C-alpha positions as CSV (number, residue, x, y, z in Angstrom):
1,X,105.2,-6.0,23.5
2,X,103.4,-8.7,21.5
3,X,100.8,-7.7,19.0
4,X,98.0,-9.6,20.7
5,X,98.6,-7.7,23.9
6,X,98.5,-4.4,22.0
7,X,95.3,-5.4,20.2
8,X,93.7,-6.5,23.5
9,X,94.7,-3.3,25.2
10,X,93.2,-1.1,22.5
11,X,90.0,-3.2,22.5
12,X,89.7,-3.0,26.3
13,X,90.4,0.7,26.2
14,X,87.7,1.4,23.6
15,X,85.2,-0.9,25.3
16,X,85.9,0.9,28.6
17,X,85.3,4.3,27.1
18,X,82.1,3.2,25.4
19,X,80.5,1.3,28.3
20,X,82.1,3.0,31.4
21,X,81.9,-0.4,33.1
22,X,84.0,-1.3,36.1
23,X,87.4,-3.0,35.7
24,X,85.9,-6.2,37.3
25,X,83.1,-6.3,34.7
26,X,85.4,-5.7,31.8
27,X,87.7,-8.5,33.1
28,X,84.8,-10.9,33.0
29,X,83.8,-9.8,29.5
30,X,87.3,-10.3,28.1
31,X,88.2,-13.4,30.2
32,X,91.3,-11.9,31.8
33,X,92.1,-10.9,35.4
34,X,91.2,-7.5,36.8
35,X,94.9,-6.9,37.3
36,X,95.6,-7.5,33.6
37,X,92.8,-5.0,32.7
38,X,94.2,-2.4,35.1
39,X,97.7,-2.9,33.8
40,X,96.5,-2.7,30.2
41,X,94.6,0.6,30.9
42,X,97.2,2.3,33.1
43,X,100.6,1.2,31.9
44,X,100.3,-0.2,28.3
45,X,97.7,2.0,26.8
46,X,99.6,5.3,27.3
47,X,102.5,3.8,25.2
48,X,100.1,2.7,22.4
49,X,97.4,5.4,22.2
50,X,97.8,8.5,24.4
51,X,94.4,10.1,23.4
52,X,92.5,7.0,24.3
53,X,94.6,6.7,27.5
54,X,93.6,10.2,28.6
55,X,89.9,9.3,28.2
56,X,90.4,6.1,30.1
57,X,92.2,7.9,32.9
58,X,89.3,10.3,33.4
59,X,86.9,7.4,33.8
60,X,89.2,5.6,36.1
61,X,89.5,8.7,38.3
62,X,85.8,9.0,38.4
63,X,85.4,5.4,39.4
64,X,88.0,5.9,42.1
65,X,86.1,8.9,43.4
66,X,82.9,7.0,43.9
67,X,84.2,3.7,45.0
68,X,83.2,4.3,48.6
69,X,79.6,4.8,47.5
70,X,79.7,1.6,45.4
71,X,81.1,-0.4,48.3
72,X,78.5,0.9,50.7
73,X,75.7,0.1,48.3
74,X,77.1,-3.4,47.8
75,X,77.2,-4.0,51.5
76,X,73.7,-2.8,51.9
77,X,72.4,-5.1,49.2
78,X,74.4,-8.0,50.6
79,X,72.9,-7.7,54.1
80,X,69.4,-7.1,52.7
81,X,69.6,-10.5,50.9
82,X,71.3,-12.5,53.7
83,X,69.3,-11.3,56.7
84,X,65.7,-12.6,57.0
85,X,63.2,-9.8,57.0
86,X,61.8,-9.3,60.5
87,X,58.1,-9.0,60.5
88,X,57.0,-6.0,62.5
89,X,54.4,-7.1,64.9
90,X,51.8,-4.6,65.7
91,X,51.5,-4.5,69.5
92,X,48.1,-3.7,70.7
93,X,47.6,-2.5,74.2
94,X,44.4,-3.2,76.0
95,X,42.8,-0.3,77.8
């Protein structure tokens, strides 16, 4: 493995533990794909630094356990922004 890959993997691992950001956010921060970040964290990091890899694994498992909640919230926000708000009209009935 090249030295720059090892350095990037360790930097990404440390950043991930410090910020607990999602893989997508970290990929944007480091200018690499989310596949690269995931491979760095799950495959390369255990070979380089097992202690850091164990911390990362715990965070990844937590993210995986709540992903259905994040997806639901994202969908809710999406539809809130794209659908025009319907104005509720007060219906008055004449007696």
